[in-house]
PDB file of N, CA, C and O in Angstrom:
ATOM      1  N   UNK A   1      34.294-172.797 -30.987  1.00  0.00           N
ATOM      2  CA  UNK A   1      35.491-172.111 -30.591  1.00  0.00           C
ATOM      3  C   UNK A   1      36.656-172.586 -31.459  1.00  0.00           C
ATOM      4  O   UNK A   1      36.802-173.778 -31.725  1.00  0.00           O
ATOM      5  N   UNK A   2      37.480-171.634 -31.893  1.00  0.00           N
ATOM      6  CA  UNK A   2      38.636-171.965 -32.704  1.00  0.00           C
ATOM      7  C   UNK A   2      39.900-171.739 -31.893  1.00  0.00           C
ATOM      8  O   UNK A   2      40.035-170.742 -31.184  1.00  0.00           O
ATOM      9  N   UNK A   3      40.819-172.683 -32.012  1.00  0.00           N
ATOM     10  CA  UNK A   3      42.127-172.566 -31.389  1.00  0.00           C
ATOM     11  C   UNK A   3      43.123-172.422 -32.527  1.00  0.00           C
ATOM     12  O   UNK A   3      43.142-173.242 -33.445  1.00  0.00           O
ATOM     13  N   UNK A   4      43.950-171.385 -32.472  1.00  0.00           N
ATOM     14  CA  UNK A   4      44.855-171.099 -33.574  1.00  0.00           C
ATOM     15  C   UNK A   4      46.255-170.850 -33.034  1.00  0.00           C
ATOM     16  O   UNK A   4      46.441-170.099 -32.077  1.00  0.00           O
ATOM     17  N   UNK A   5      47.228-171.488 -33.656  1.00  0.00           N
ATOM     18  CA  UNK A   5      48.641-171.273 -33.317  1.00  0.00           C
ATOM     19  C   UNK A   5      49.361-170.907 -34.609  1.00  0.00           C
ATOM     20  O   UNK A   5      49.410-171.699 -35.551  1.00  0.00           O
ATOM     21  N   UNK A   6      49.916-169.706 -34.643  1.00  0.00           N
ATOM     22  CA  UNK A   6      50.580-169.223 -35.847  1.00  0.00           C
ATOM     23  C   UNK A   6      52.080-169.190 -35.599  1.00  0.00           C
ATOM     24  O   UNK A   6      52.548-168.583 -34.637  1.00  0.00           O
ATOM     25  N   UNK A   7      52.826-169.847 -36.475  1.00  0.00           N
ATOM     26  CA  UNK A   7      54.271-169.871 -36.416  1.00  0.00           C
ATOM     27  C   UNK A   7      54.836-169.112 -37.607  1.00  0.00           C
ATOM     28  O   UNK A   7      54.092-168.522 -38.390  1.00  0.00           O
ATOM     29  N   UNK A   8      56.151-169.134 -37.734  1.00  0.00           N
ATOM     30  CA  UNK A   8      56.805-168.384 -38.804  1.00  0.00           C
ATOM     31  C   UNK A   8      56.400-168.902 -40.186  1.00  0.00           C
ATOM     32  O   UNK A   8      56.086-168.105 -41.070  1.00  0.00           O
ATOM     33  N   UNK A   9      56.402-170.213 -40.384  1.00  0.00           N
ATOM     34  CA  UNK A   9      56.133-170.787 -41.708  1.00  0.00           C
ATOM     35  C   UNK A   9      54.859-171.620 -41.787  1.00  0.00           C
ATOM     36  O   UNK A   9      54.555-172.171 -42.845  1.00  0.00           O
ATOM     37  N   UNK A  10      54.110-171.724 -40.694  1.00  0.00           N
ATOM     38  CA  UNK A  10      52.904-172.551 -40.718  1.00  0.00           C
ATOM     39  C   UNK A  10      51.901-172.047 -39.684  1.00  0.00           C
ATOM     40  O   UNK A  10      52.253-171.359 -38.725  1.00  0.00           O
ATOM     41  N   UNK A  11      50.648-172.410 -39.911  1.00  0.00           N
ATOM     42  CA  UNK A  11      49.570-172.080 -38.988  1.00  0.00           C
ATOM     43  C   UNK A  11      48.765-173.339 -38.708  1.00  0.00           C
ATOM     44  O   UNK A  11      48.405-174.070 -39.630  1.00  0.00           O
ATOM     45  N   UNK A  12      48.484-173.589 -37.434  1.00  0.00           N
ATOM     46  CA  UNK A  12      47.681-174.726 -37.017  1.00  0.00           C
ATOM     47  C   UNK A  12      46.396-174.190 -36.420  1.00  0.00           C
ATOM     48  O   UNK A  12      46.413-173.263 -35.610  1.00  0.00           O
ATOM     49  N   UNK A  13      45.271-174.785 -36.828  1.00  0.00           N
ATOM     50  CA  UNK A  13      43.977-174.303 -36.335  1.00  0.00           C
ATOM     51  C   UNK A  13      43.057-175.480 -36.070  1.00  0.00           C
ATOM     52  O   UNK A  13      42.959-176.402 -36.880  1.00  0.00           O
ATOM     53  N   UNK A  14      42.377-175.441 -34.915  1.00  0.00           N
ATOM     54  CA  UNK A  14      41.392-176.464 -34.571  1.00  0.00           C
ATOM     55  C   UNK A  14      40.049-175.788 -34.367  1.00  0.00           C
ATOM     56  O   UNK A  14      39.933-174.841 -33.589  1.00  0.00           O
ATOM     57  N   UNK A  15      39.041-176.273 -35.065  1.00  0.00           N
ATOM     58  CA  UNK A  15      37.687-175.730 -34.966  1.00  0.00           C
ATOM     59  C   UNK A  15      36.818-176.758 -34.241  1.00  0.00           C
ATOM     60  O   UNK A  15      36.565-177.841 -34.770  1.00  0.00           O
ATOM     61  N   UNK A  16      36.358-176.421 -33.024  1.00  0.00           N
ATOM     62  CA  UNK A  16      35.562-177.358 -32.234  1.00  0.00           C
ATOM     63  C   UNK A  16      34.183-177.603 -32.830  1.00  0.00           C
ATOM     64  O   UNK A  16      33.643-178.701 -32.696  1.00  0.00           O
ATOM     65  N   UNK A  17      33.614-176.621 -33.473  1.00  0.00           N
ATOM     66  CA  UNK A  17      32.277-176.785 -34.051  1.00  0.00           C
ATOM     67  C   UNK A  17      32.292-177.786 -35.203  1.00  0.00           C
ATOM     68  O   UNK A  17      31.439-178.671 -35.277  1.00  0.00           O
ATOM     69  N   UNK A  18      33.260-177.641 -36.095  1.00  0.00           N
ATOM     70  CA  UNK A  18      33.357-178.552 -37.255  1.00  0.00           C
ATOM     71  C   UNK A  18      34.179-179.791 -36.946  1.00  0.00           C
ATOM     72  O   UNK A  18      34.213-180.719 -37.754  1.00  0.00           O
ATOM     73  N   UNK A  19      34.846-179.831 -35.790  1.00  0.00           N
ATOM     74  CA  UNK A  19      35.740-180.924 -35.404  1.00  0.00           C
ATOM     75  C   UNK A  19      36.790-181.164 -36.478  1.00  0.00           C
ATOM     76  O   UNK A  19      37.017-182.299 -36.899  1.00  0.00           O
ATOM     77  N   UNK A  20      37.430-180.080 -36.918  1.00  0.00           N
ATOM     78  CA  UNK A  20      38.437-180.200 -37.969  1.00  0.00           C
ATOM     79  C   UNK A  20      39.738-179.542 -37.530  1.00  0.00           C
ATOM     80  O   UNK A  20      39.747-178.593 -36.746  1.00  0.00           O
ATOM     81  N   UNK A  21      40.827-180.070 -38.053  1.00  0.00           N
ATOM     82  CA  UNK A  21      42.171-179.587 -37.761  1.00  0.00           C
ATOM     83  C   UNK A  21      42.775-179.148 -39.088  1.00  0.00           C
ATOM     84  O   UNK A  21      42.821-179.930 -40.038  1.00  0.00           O
ATOM     85  N   UNK A  22      43.241-177.898 -39.163  1.00  0.00           N
ATOM     86  CA  UNK A  22      43.772-177.343 -40.410  1.00  0.00           C
ATOM     87  C   UNK A  22      45.230-176.960 -40.216  1.00  0.00           C
ATOM     88  O   UNK A  22      45.600-176.302 -39.244  1.00  0.00           O
ATOM     89  N   UNK A  23      46.052-177.395 -41.177  1.00  0.00           N
ATOM     90  CA  UNK A  23      47.461-177.017 -41.214  1.00  0.00           C
ATOM     91  C   UNK A  23      47.650-176.230 -42.498  1.00  0.00           C
ATOM     92  O   UNK A  23      47.353-176.728 -43.584  1.00  0.00           O
ATOM     93  N   UNK A  24      48.143-175.002 -42.379  1.00  0.00           N
ATOM     94  CA  UNK A  24      48.351-174.201 -43.580  1.00  0.00           C
ATOM     95  C   UNK A  24      49.755-173.619 -43.570  1.00  0.00           C
ATOM     96  O   UNK A  24      50.322-173.317 -42.520  1.00  0.00           O
ATOM     97  N   UNK A  25      50.294-173.474 -44.769  1.00  0.00           N
ATOM     98  CA  UNK A  25      51.648-172.947 -44.912  1.00  0.00           C
ATOM     99  C   UNK A  25      51.652-171.440 -45.005  1.00  0.00           C
ATOM    100  O   UNK A  25      50.666-170.782 -44.670  1.00  0.00           O
ATOM    101  N   UNK A  26      52.767-170.896 -45.461  1.00  0.00           N
ATOM    102  CA  UNK A  26      52.915-169.447 -45.580  1.00  0.00           C
ATOM    103  C   UNK A  26      51.877-168.887 -46.536  1.00  0.00           C
ATOM    104  O   UNK A  26      51.204-167.904 -46.225  1.00  0.00           O
ATOM    105  N   UNK A  27      51.747-169.508 -47.692  1.00  0.00           N
ATOM    106  CA  UNK A  27      50.753-169.091 -48.682  1.00  0.00           C
ATOM    107  C   UNK A  27      49.505-169.946 -48.456  1.00  0.00           C
ATOM    108  O   UNK A  27      49.431-171.072 -48.949  1.00  0.00           O
ATOM    109  N   UNK A  28      48.536-169.427 -47.726  1.00  0.00           N
ATOM    110  CA  UNK A  28      47.368-170.208 -47.301  1.00  0.00           C
ATOM    111  C   UNK A  28      46.482-170.669 -48.448  1.00  0.00           C
ATOM    112  O   UNK A  28      45.743-171.641 -48.296  1.00  0.00           O
ATOM    113  N   UNK A  29      46.537-169.996 -49.593  1.00  0.00           N
ATOM    114  CA  UNK A  29      45.662-170.381 -50.697  1.00  0.00           C
ATOM    115  C   UNK A  29      46.049-171.718 -51.316  1.00  0.00           C
ATOM    116  O   UNK A  29      45.180-172.476 -51.747  1.00  0.00           O
ATOM    117  N   UNK A  30      47.338-172.011 -51.363  1.00  0.00           N
ATOM    118  CA  UNK A  30      47.782-173.187 -52.086  1.00  0.00           C
ATOM    119  C   UNK A  30      48.313-174.309 -51.211  1.00  0.00           C
ATOM    120  O   UNK A  30      48.440-175.440 -51.681  1.00  0.00           O
ATOM    121  N   UNK A  31      48.621-174.037 -49.980  1.00  0.00           N
ATOM    122  CA  UNK A  31      49.207-175.078 -49.133  1.00  0.00           C
ATOM    123  C   UNK A  31      48.461-175.194 -47.810  1.00  0.00           C
ATOM    124  O   UNK A  31      48.950-174.755 -46.769  1.00  0.00           O
ATOM    125  N   UNK A  32      47.290-175.781 -47.859  1.00  0.00           N
ATOM    126  CA  UNK A  32      46.511-175.999 -46.647  1.00  0.00           C
ATOM    127  C   UNK A  32      45.936-177.415 -46.666  1.00  0.00           C
ATOM    128  O   UNK A  32      45.527-177.923 -47.710  1.00  0.00           O
ATOM    129  N   UNK A  33      45.913-178.038 -45.489  1.00  0.00           N
ATOM    130  CA  UNK A  33      45.357-179.376 -45.345  1.00  0.00           C
ATOM    131  C   UNK A  33      44.335-179.323 -44.225  1.00  0.00           C
ATOM    132  O   UNK A  33      44.633-178.853 -43.127  1.00  0.00           O
ATOM    133  N   UNK A  34      43.138-179.801 -44.500  1.00  0.00           N
ATOM    134  CA  UNK A  34      42.099-179.853 -43.472  1.00  0.00           C
ATOM    135  C   UNK A  34      41.812-181.313 -43.163  1.00  0.00           C
ATOM    136  O   UNK A  34      41.488-182.098 -44.055  1.00  0.00           O
ATOM    137  N   UNK A  35      41.934-181.668 -41.889  1.00  0.00           N
ATOM    138  CA  UNK A  35      41.742-183.041 -41.450  1.00  0.00           C
ATOM    139  C   UNK A  35      40.529-183.128 -40.532  1.00  0.00           C
ATOM    140  O   UNK A  35      40.322-182.264 -39.680  1.00  0.00           O
ATOM    141  N   UNK A  36      39.726-184.184 -40.711  1.00  0.00           N
ATOM    142  CA  UNK A  36      38.634-184.391 -39.761  1.00  0.00           C
ATOM    143  C   UNK A  36      39.217-184.975 -38.482  1.00  0.00           C
ATOM    144  O   UNK A  36      40.424-185.206 -38.411  1.00  0.00           O
ATOM    145  N   UNK A  37      38.399-185.216 -37.483  1.00  0.00           N
ATOM    146  CA  UNK A  37      38.934-185.615 -36.178  1.00  0.00           C
ATOM    147  C   UNK A  37      39.644-186.964 -36.206  1.00  0.00           C
ATOM    148  O   UNK A  37      40.589-187.172 -35.444  1.00  0.00           O
ATOM    149  N   UNK A  38      39.212-187.882 -37.065  1.00  0.00           N
ATOM    150  CA  UNK A  38      39.861-189.197 -37.152  1.00  0.00           C
ATOM    151  C   UNK A  38      41.261-189.057 -37.741  1.00  0.00           C
ATOM    152  O   UNK A  38      42.224-189.600 -37.201  1.00  0.00           O
ATOM    153  N   UNK A  39      41.370-188.333 -38.840  1.00  0.00           N
ATOM    154  CA  UNK A  39      42.669-188.159 -39.476  1.00  0.00           C
ATOM    155  C   UNK A  39      43.587-187.264 -38.647  1.00  0.00           C
ATOM    156  O   UNK A  39      44.802-187.460 -38.647  1.00  0.00           O
ATOM    157  N   UNK A  40      43.027-186.292 -37.949  1.00  0.00           N
ATOM    158  CA  UNK A  40      43.834-185.438 -37.075  1.00  0.00           C
ATOM    159  C   UNK A  40      44.425-186.265 -35.935  1.00  0.00           C
ATOM    160  O   UNK A  40      45.583-186.076 -35.563  1.00  0.00           O
ATOM    161  N   UNK A  41      43.628-187.184 -35.380  1.00  0.00           N
ATOM    162  CA  UNK A  41      44.130-188.054 -34.315  1.00  0.00           C
ATOM    163  C   UNK A  41      45.226-188.965 -34.846  1.00  0.00           C
ATOM    164  O   UNK A  41      46.241-189.161 -34.178  1.00  0.00           O
ATOM    165  N   UNK A  42      45.039-189.526 -36.040  1.00  0.00           N
ATOM    166  CA  UNK A  42      46.052-190.385 -36.639  1.00  0.00           C
ATOM    167  C   UNK A  42      47.338-189.606 -36.909  1.00  0.00           C
ATOM    168  O   UNK A  42      48.435-190.122 -36.701  1.00  0.00           O
ATOM    169  N   UNK A  43      47.200-188.365 -37.371  1.00  0.00           N
ATOM    170  CA  UNK A  43      48.372-187.523 -37.612  1.00  0.00           C
ATOM    171  C   UNK A  43      49.117-187.250 -36.313  1.00  0.00           C
ATOM    172  O   UNK A  43      50.347-187.303 -36.286  1.00  0.00           O
ATOM    173  N   UNK A  44      48.396-186.960 -35.240  1.00  0.00           N
ATOM    174  CA  UNK A  44      49.035-186.689 -33.965  1.00  0.00           C
ATOM    175  C   UNK A  44      49.743-187.931 -33.426  1.00  0.00           C
ATOM    176  O   UNK A  44      50.819-187.815 -32.840  1.00  0.00           O
ATOM    177  N   UNK A  45      49.163-189.104 -33.611  1.00  0.00           N
ATOM    178  CA  UNK A  45      49.835-190.342 -33.203  1.00  0.00           C
ATOM    179  C   UNK A  45      51.129-190.526 -33.977  1.00  0.00           C
ATOM    180  O   UNK A  45      52.141-190.943 -33.414  1.00  0.00           O
ATOM    181  N   UNK A  46      51.099-190.216 -35.262  1.00  0.00           N
ATOM    182  CA  UNK A  46      52.293-190.303 -36.094  1.00  0.00           C
ATOM    183  C   UNK A  46      53.377-189.350 -35.589  1.00  0.00           C
ATOM    184  O   UNK A  46      54.541-189.736 -35.471  1.00  0.00           O
ATOM    185  N   UNK A  47      52.998-188.117 -35.294  1.00  0.00           N
ATOM    186  CA  UNK A  47      53.960-187.123 -34.808  1.00  0.00           C
ATOM    187  C   UNK A  47      54.576-187.573 -33.491  1.00  0.00           C
ATOM    188  O   UNK A  47      55.785-187.442 -33.299  1.00  0.00           O
ATOM    189  N   UNK A  48      53.765-188.101 -32.585  1.00  0.00           N
ATOM    190  CA  UNK A  48      54.273-188.561 -31.294  1.00  0.00           C
ATOM    191  C   UNK A  48      55.231-189.737 -31.486  1.00  0.00           C
ATOM    192  O   UNK A  48      56.266-189.804 -30.822  1.00  0.00           O
ATOM    193  N   UNK A  49      54.900-190.655 -32.377  1.00  0.00           N
ATOM    194  CA  UNK A  49      55.799-191.791 -32.635  1.00  0.00           C
ATOM    195  C   UNK A  49      57.139-191.336 -33.173  1.00  0.00           C
ATOM    196  O   UNK A  49      58.181-191.829 -32.742  1.00  0.00           O
ATOM    197  N   UNK A  50      57.126-190.409 -34.102  1.00  0.00           N
ATOM    198  CA  UNK A  50      58.382-189.907 -34.667  1.00  0.00           C
ATOM    199  C   UNK A  50      59.191-189.197 -33.582  1.00  0.00           C
ATOM    200  O   UNK A  50      60.406-189.375 -33.495  1.00  0.00           O
ATOM    201  N   UNK A  51      58.526-188.402 -32.764  1.00  0.00           N
ATOM    202  CA  UNK A  51      59.221-187.688 -31.696  1.00  0.00           C
ATOM    203  C   UNK A  51      59.819-188.666 -30.687  1.00  0.00           C
ATOM    204  O   UNK A  51      60.960-188.492 -30.258  1.00  0.00           O
ATOM    205  N   UNK A  52      59.059-189.689 -30.307  1.00  0.00           N
ATOM    206  CA  UNK A  52      59.566-190.679 -29.360  1.00  0.00           C
ATOM    207  C   UNK A  52      60.723-191.460 -29.965  1.00  0.00           C
ATOM    208  O   UNK A  52      61.697-191.764 -29.275  1.00  0.00           O
ATOM    209  N   UNK A  53      60.624-191.782 -31.232  1.00  0.00           N
ATOM    210  CA  UNK A  53      61.693-192.540 -31.898  1.00  0.00           C
ATOM    211  C   UNK A  53      62.982-191.737 -31.884  1.00  0.00           C
ATOM    212  O   UNK A  53      64.046-192.281 -31.588  1.00  0.00           O
ATOM    213  N   UNK A  54      62.901-190.453 -32.199  1.00  0.00           N
ATOM    214  CA  UNK A  54      64.089-189.620 -32.202  1.00  0.00           C
ATOM    215  C   UNK A  54      64.600-189.369 -30.788  1.00  0.00           C
ATOM    216  O   UNK A  54      65.809-189.287 -30.570  1.00  0.00           O
ATOM    217  N   UNK A  55      63.688-189.246 -29.828  1.00  0.00           N
ATOM    218  CA  UNK A  55      64.081-188.956 -28.463  1.00  0.00           C
ATOM    219  C   UNK A  55      64.738-190.167 -27.811  1.00  0.00           C
ATOM    220  O   UNK A  55      65.720-190.027 -27.082  1.00  0.00           O
ATOM    221  N   UNK A  56      64.201-191.348 -28.071  1.00  0.00           N
ATOM    222  CA  UNK A  56      64.675-192.558 -27.405  1.00  0.00           C
ATOM    223  C   UNK A  56      65.798-193.257 -28.167  1.00  0.00           C
ATOM    224  O   UNK A  56      66.300-194.286 -27.716  1.00  0.00           O
ATOM    225  N   UNK A  57      66.191-192.719 -29.301  1.00  0.00           N
ATOM    226  CA  UNK A  57      67.244-193.338 -30.091  1.00  0.00           C
ATOM    227  C   UNK A  57      68.549-193.307 -29.304  1.00  0.00           C
ATOM    228  O   UNK A  57      68.942-192.269 -28.771  1.00  0.00           O
ATOM    229  N   UNK A  58      69.215-194.462 -29.239  1.00  0.00           N
ATOM    230  CA  UNK A  58      70.458-194.525 -28.486  1.00  0.00           C
ATOM    231  C   UNK A  58      71.593-193.946 -29.316  1.00  0.00           C
ATOM    232  O   UNK A  58      71.666-194.137 -30.530  1.00  0.00           O
ATOM    233  N   UNK A  59      72.457-193.248 -28.638  1.00  0.00           N
ATOM    234  CA  UNK A  59      73.610-192.684 -29.306  1.00  0.00           C
ATOM    235  C   UNK A  59      74.708-193.739 -29.361  1.00  0.00           C
ATOM    236  O   UNK A  59      74.839-194.562 -28.455  1.00  0.00           O
ATOM    237  N   UNK A  60      75.489-193.707 -30.426  1.00  0.00           N
ATOM    238  CA  UNK A  60      76.584-194.649 -30.552  1.00  0.00           C
ATOM    239  C   UNK A  60      77.667-194.289 -29.534  1.00  0.00           C
ATOM    240  O   UNK A  60      78.085-193.135 -29.430  1.00  0.00           O
ATOM    241  N   UNK A  61      78.106-195.294 -28.793  1.00  0.00           N
ATOM    242  CA  UNK A  61      79.160-195.066 -27.820  1.00  0.00           C
ATOM    243  C   UNK A  61      80.504-195.366 -28.481  1.00  0.00           C
ATOM    244  O   UNK A  61      80.609-196.296 -29.281  1.00  0.00           O
ATOM    245  N   UNK A  62      81.514-194.596 -28.156  1.00  0.00           N
ATOM    246  CA  UNK A  62      82.823-194.859 -28.757  1.00  0.00           C
ATOM    247  C   UNK A  62      83.386-196.177 -28.248  1.00  0.00           C
ATOM    248  O   UNK A  62      83.044-196.634 -27.157  1.00  0.00           O
ATOM    249  N   UNK A  63      84.244-196.773 -29.044  1.00  0.00           N
ATOM    250  CA  UNK A  63      84.852-198.045 -28.689  1.00  0.00           C
ATOM    251  C   UNK A  63      85.794-197.828 -27.503  1.00  0.00           C
ATOM    252  O   UNK A  63      86.722-197.025 -27.587  1.00  0.00           O
ATOM    253  N   UNK A  64      85.559-198.537 -26.409  1.00  0.00           N
ATOM    254  CA  UNK A  64      86.332-198.337 -25.190  1.00  0.00           C
ATOM    255  C   UNK A  64      87.689-199.033 -25.247  1.00  0.00           C
ATOM    256  O   UNK A  64      88.541-198.773 -24.397  1.00  0.00           O
ATOM    257  N   UNK A  65      87.911-199.903 -26.215  1.00  0.00           N
ATOM    258  CA  UNK A  65      89.180-200.625 -26.304  1.00  0.00           C
ATOM    259  C   UNK A  65      90.293-199.765 -26.890  1.00  0.00           C
ATOM    260  O   UNK A  65      91.467-200.080 -26.696  1.00  0.00           O
ATOM    261  N   UNK A  66      89.973-198.727 -27.575  1.00  0.00           N
ATOM    262  CA  UNK A  66      90.975-197.868 -28.187  1.00  0.00           C
ATOM    263  C   UNK A  66      91.626-196.989 -27.130  1.00  0.00           C
ATOM    264  O   UNK A  66      90.976-196.540 -26.186  1.00  0.00           O
ATOM    265  N   UNK A  67      92.922-196.752 -27.306  1.00  0.00           N
ATOM    266  CA  UNK A  67      93.620-195.844 -26.413  1.00  0.00           C
ATOM    267  C   UNK A  67      93.363-194.416 -26.868  1.00  0.00           C
ATOM    268  O   UNK A  67      93.316-194.149 -28.068  1.00  0.00           O
ATOM    269  N   UNK A  68      93.194-193.493 -25.922  1.00  0.00           N
ATOM    270  CA  UNK A  68      92.957-192.096 -26.332  1.00  0.00           C
ATOM    271  C   UNK A  68      94.196-191.519 -27.009  1.00  0.00           C
ATOM    272  O   UNK A  68      95.329-191.814 -26.627  1.00  0.00           O
ATOM    273  N   UNK A  69      93.959-190.706 -28.002  1.00  0.00           N
ATOM    274  CA  UNK A  69      95.049-190.072 -28.717  1.00  0.00           C
ATOM    275  C   UNK A  69      95.639-188.971 -27.841  1.00  0.00           C
ATOM    276  O   UNK A  69      94.904-188.263 -27.153  1.00  0.00           O
ATOM    277  N   UNK A  70      96.972-188.825 -27.864  1.00  0.00           N
ATOM    278  CA  UNK A  70      97.561-187.717 -27.089  1.00  0.00           C
ATOM    279  C   UNK A  70      97.161-186.385 -27.702  1.00  0.00           C
ATOM    280  O   UNK A  70      97.038-186.258 -28.920  1.00  0.00           O
ATOM    281  N   UNK A  71      96.961-185.399 -26.844  1.00  0.00           N
ATOM    282  CA  UNK A  71      96.554-184.091 -27.314  1.00  0.00           C
ATOM    283  C   UNK A  71      97.766-183.286 -27.762  1.00  0.00           C
ATOM    284  O   UNK A  71      98.791-183.237 -27.082  1.00  0.00           O
ATOM    285  N   UNK A  72      97.624-182.668 -28.904  1.00  0.00           N
ATOM    286  CA  UNK A  72      98.670-181.772 -29.373  1.00  0.00           C
ATOM    287  C   UNK A  72      98.361-180.389 -28.818  1.00  0.00           C
ATOM    288  O   UNK A  72      97.225-180.108 -28.433  1.00  0.00           O
ATOM    289  N   UNK A  73      99.354-179.540 -28.777  1.00  0.00           N
ATOM    290  CA  UNK A  73      99.146-178.210 -28.241  1.00  0.00           C
ATOM    291  C   UNK A  73      98.167-177.439 -29.125  1.00  0.00           C
ATOM    292  O   UNK A  73      98.353-177.373 -30.340  1.00  0.00           O
ATOM    293  N   UNK A  74      97.137-176.861 -28.534  1.00  0.00           N
ATOM    294  CA  UNK A  74      96.151-176.090 -29.278  1.00  0.00           C
ATOM    295  C   UNK A  74      95.064-176.942 -29.918  1.00  0.00           C
ATOM    296  O   UNK A  74      94.166-176.400 -30.563  1.00  0.00           O
ATOM    297  N   UNK A  75      95.122-178.257 -29.756  1.00  0.00           N
ATOM    298  CA  UNK A  75      94.118-179.142 -30.363  1.00  0.00           C
ATOM    299  C   UNK A  75      93.263-179.733 -29.250  1.00  0.00           C
ATOM    300  O   UNK A  75      93.788-180.196 -28.238  1.00  0.00           O
ATOM    301  N   UNK A  76      91.967-179.718 -29.434  1.00  0.00           N
ATOM    302  CA  UNK A  76      91.050-180.255 -28.438  1.00  0.00           C
ATOM    303  C   UNK A  76      90.687-181.691 -28.787  1.00  0.00           C
ATOM    304  O   UNK A  76      90.580-182.045 -29.961  1.00  0.00           O
ATOM    305  N   UNK A  77      90.499-182.518 -27.756  1.00  0.00           N
ATOM    306  CA  UNK A  77      90.066-183.886 -27.990  1.00  0.00           C
ATOM    307  C   UNK A  77      88.647-183.894 -28.547  1.00  0.00           C
ATOM    308  O   UNK A  77      88.326-184.660 -29.456  1.00  0.00           O
ATOM    309  N   UNK A  78      87.816-183.040 -27.996  1.00  0.00           N
ATOM    310  CA  UNK A  78      86.442-182.917 -28.450  1.00  0.00           C
ATOM    311  C   UNK A  78      86.218-181.449 -28.791  1.00  0.00           C
ATOM    312  O   UNK A  78      86.362-180.582 -27.928  1.00  0.00           O
ATOM    313  N   UNK A  79      85.872-181.168 -30.029  1.00  0.00           N
ATOM    314  CA  UNK A  79      85.741-179.780 -30.458  1.00  0.00           C
ATOM    315  C   UNK A  79      84.577-179.058 -29.783  1.00  0.00           C
ATOM    316  O   UNK A  79      84.504-177.831 -29.845  1.00  0.00           O
ATOM    317  N   UNK A  80      83.658-179.794 -29.134  1.00  0.00           N
ATOM    318  CA  UNK A  80      82.544-179.172 -28.437  1.00  0.00           C
ATOM    319  C   UNK A  80      82.951-178.675 -27.050  1.00  0.00           C
ATOM    320  O   UNK A  80      82.225-177.893 -26.437  1.00  0.00           O
ATOM    321  N   UNK A  81      84.091-179.117 -26.559  1.00  0.00           N
ATOM    322  CA  UNK A  81      84.531-178.710 -25.229  1.00  0.00           C
ATOM    323  C   UNK A  81      85.298-177.398 -25.309  1.00  0.00           C
ATOM    324  O   UNK A  81      85.907-177.066 -26.326  1.00  0.00           O
ATOM    325  N   UNK A  82      85.248-176.683 -24.228  1.00  0.00           N
ATOM    326  CA  UNK A  82      85.980-175.426 -24.147  1.00  0.00           C
ATOM    327  C   UNK A  82      87.139-175.602 -23.178  1.00  0.00           C
ATOM    328  O   UNK A  82      87.027-176.335 -22.195  1.00  0.00           O
ATOM    329  N   UNK A  83      88.247-174.934 -23.453  1.00  0.00           N
ATOM    330  CA  UNK A  83      89.399-175.001 -22.573  1.00  0.00           C
ATOM    331  C   UNK A  83      89.605-173.619 -21.963  1.00  0.00           C
ATOM    332  O   UNK A  83      89.671-172.617 -22.674  1.00  0.00           O
ATOM    333  N   UNK A  84      89.703-173.580 -20.656  1.00  0.00           N
ATOM    334  CA  UNK A  84      89.946-172.335 -19.954  1.00  0.00           C
ATOM    335  C   UNK A  84      91.396-172.356 -19.472  1.00  0.00           C
ATOM    336  O   UNK A  84      91.802-173.277 -18.764  1.00  0.00           O
ATOM    337  N   UNK A  85      92.154-171.369 -19.844  1.00  0.00           N
ATOM    338  CA  UNK A  85      93.551-171.277 -19.441  1.00  0.00           C
ATOM    339  C   UNK A  85      93.646-170.492 -18.155  1.00  0.00           C
ATOM    340  O   UNK A  85      93.095-169.397 -18.040  1.00  0.00           O
ATOM    341  N   UNK A  86      94.346-171.054 -17.192  1.00  0.00           N
ATOM    342  CA  UNK A  86      94.553-170.367 -15.928  1.00  0.00           C
ATOM    343  C   UNK A  86      95.921-169.715 -15.976  1.00  0.00           C
ATOM    344  O   UNK A  86      96.898-170.347 -16.378  1.00  0.00           O
ATOM    345  N   UNK A  87      95.998-168.484 -15.577  1.00  0.00           N
ATOM    346  CA  UNK A  87      97.271-167.759 -15.600  1.00  0.00           C
ATOM    347  C   UNK A  87      97.793-167.565 -14.211  1.00  0.00           C
ATOM    348  O   UNK A  87      98.858-166.974 -14.029  1.00  0.00           O
TER     349      UNK A  87
END
């Protein structure tokens, strides 16, 4: 049985009979990698480690000793925040 997941720029395929994992790019003739079960497992461990590292990375907290800057009219303290004007 083959399990296949096709994305926009890559295709992932697992073949249970051959116990192989294939990663292929947009142009399948020139950019394909076939891994046996040992290397596929090692690759998956690598992917999980990278994902956990990025997920668990602590964000830098701003220095709490600094006084907040006064807001000027029309200027936001944090550009990601939205201001709703009540009339």
